[in-house]
C-alpha positions in Angstrom: 44.4 -10.8 31.7 44.8 -6.9 31.3 42.7 -4.7 33.5 41.0 -3.2 30.6 39.7 -6.5 29.2 38.5 -7.2 32.7 36.6 -4.1 32.8 35.2 -4.7 29.3 34.1 -8.3 30.4 32.6 -6.7 33.5 30.3 -4.5 31.3 29.6 -7.5 28.8 28.7 -9.6 31.7 26.0 -7.0 33.0 24.8 -6.5 29.4 24.5 -10.3 29.0 22.7 -10.6 32.2 20.2 -8.1 31.0 19.4 -10.1 27.7 19.9 -13.6 29.4 22.9 -14.6 27.4 26.5 -14.9 29.0 28.9 -12.5 27.2 32.8 -12.3 27.7 35.6 -11.5 25.3 37.7 -14.6 24.0 41.4 -15.1 24.7 42.3 -12.7 21.9 40.1 -9.9 23.3 37.3 -10.4 20.8 33.5 -10.8 20.8 31.1 -10.9 17.9 27.5 -10.3 18.7 24.8 -11.1 16.2 21.6 -9.0 16.3 18.4 -9.0 14.4 18.4 -8.2 10.8 21.6 -10.2 10.5 23.8 -7.4 11.8 27.0 -8.5 13.5 29.0 -6.3 15.8 32.4 -7.2 16.8 34.2 -5.6 19.9 38.0 -5.9 20.0 40.3 -5.0 22.8 43.7 -5.6 21.6 46.8 -6.2 24.0 48.2 -3.0 25.3 45.5 -0.8 23.6 44.1 2.2 25.3 40.9 2.0 23.3 38.3 -0.6 22.4 37.4 -0.9 18.8 33.9 -1.8 17.5 32.7 -2.6 14.0 29.2 -3.5 12.7 28.6 -5.3 9.5 26.5 -3.0 7.2 26.5 -5.2 4.1 28.4 -6.9 1.3 29.8 -4.7 -1.5 27.9 -5.6 -4.7 29.9 -6.9 -7.6 27.5 -4.9 -10.0 27.6 -1.1 -9.3 30.6 -1.6 -6.9 32.1 1.8 -7.9 28.8 3.6 -7.3 28.1 1.9 -3.9 31.8 3.0 -2.8 31.0 6.5 -3.8 27.8 6.7 -1.8 29.6 5.2 1.1 32.3 7.7 1.0 29.7 10.7 0.8 28.0 9.2 3.8 31.3 9.5 5.8 31.1 13.3 5.5 28.8 14.3 8.3 26.1 11.7 7.7 26.7 9.1 10.2 24.6 9.4 13.3 27.1 8.0 15.6 29.7 10.5 16.9 33.2 9.6 15.8 32.1 6.5 13.7 33.2 5.9 10.1 32.4 3.6 7.2 35.3 1.3 6.0 35.9 -1.8 3.9 37.0 -5.0 5.6 40.5 -6.3 4.8 39.2 -8.2 1.7 37.3 -5.2 0.4 34.2 -7.3 0.2 32.1 -5.9 3.3 31.0 -2.5 4.3 31.7 -1.8 8.2 30.5 0.9 10.4 33.5 1.4 12.8 34.2 3.3 16.0 36.6 3.3 18.8 36.1 4.2 22.4 38.4 5.2 25.4 39.0 2.5 28.0 38.3 4.6 31.1 35.7 2.8 33.5 33.4 5.8 33.1 33.5 5.5 29.3 33.1 1.7 29.4 29.9 2.1 31.4 28.4 3.6 28.1 29.5 0.8 26.1 25.9 -0.8 25.9 24.7 2.6 24.6 27.5 3.0 22.1 26.9 -0.6 20.9 23.1 0.0 20.5 23.8 3.3 18.6 26.4 1.6 16.3 24.0 -1.3 15.4 21.0 0.9 14.9 23.1 3.1 12.7 24.4 0.1 10.8 20.9 -1.0 10.0 19.9 2.6 8.8 22.9 2.8 6.7 22.2 -0.7 5.1 18.8 0.7 4.1 20.1 4.0 2.8 23.2 2.6 0.9 21.2 -0.3 -0.8 18.1 1.6 -2.1 20.1 2.4 -5.3 20.3 0.2 -8.4 23.5 -1.0 -9.9 24.2 2.2 -11.7 23.7 4.3 -8.4 20.4 5.6 -9.3 17.7 5.8 -6.7 15.2 3.0 -7.3 12.5 4.7 -5.3 12.2 1.3 -3.5 13.1 2.5 0.0 13.8 -0.3 2.3 11.8 -0.1 5.5 13.3 2.2 8.3 15.6 -0.1 10.6 13.5 -0.8 13.7 15.8 -0.6 16.9 13.0 -2.2 18.9 13.6 -5.5 17.1 17.2 -5.6 18.3 18.1 -8.9 20.1 21.2 -11.1 20.7 21.4 -14.4 19.0 23.4 -17.0 20.9 
């Protein structure tokens, strides 16, 4: 196992101990964590990489109003994402909106991984609320979803 993966496993183990769930990367260097509000965050440590990659599922792209949703998503990418260096993207099938970021793999940077993970998941919840408060035409429905409450975050095993 690479030293980087061992360091990420160390941080995940500490995080897991704090929440009462054993956490570690699988053989491919991946772990998917499920949080409250059905937000899933995946951490990837590819072989030979000098960065770790994280992405949180924001939501599914609707069939109706797809173009309007993608326009809103692209507009949000420009200076409106609270996590520094994060961006919105589509998954490889173009069906899901992901909030993505990467982080250096230096030990000092890895120690902030739990904070980065919390920020990413919190922002994914907030973006879900903001992006989906429009109808299929892209018009604001006025039906604001409740603000994402980070205090409800928990891991599901």
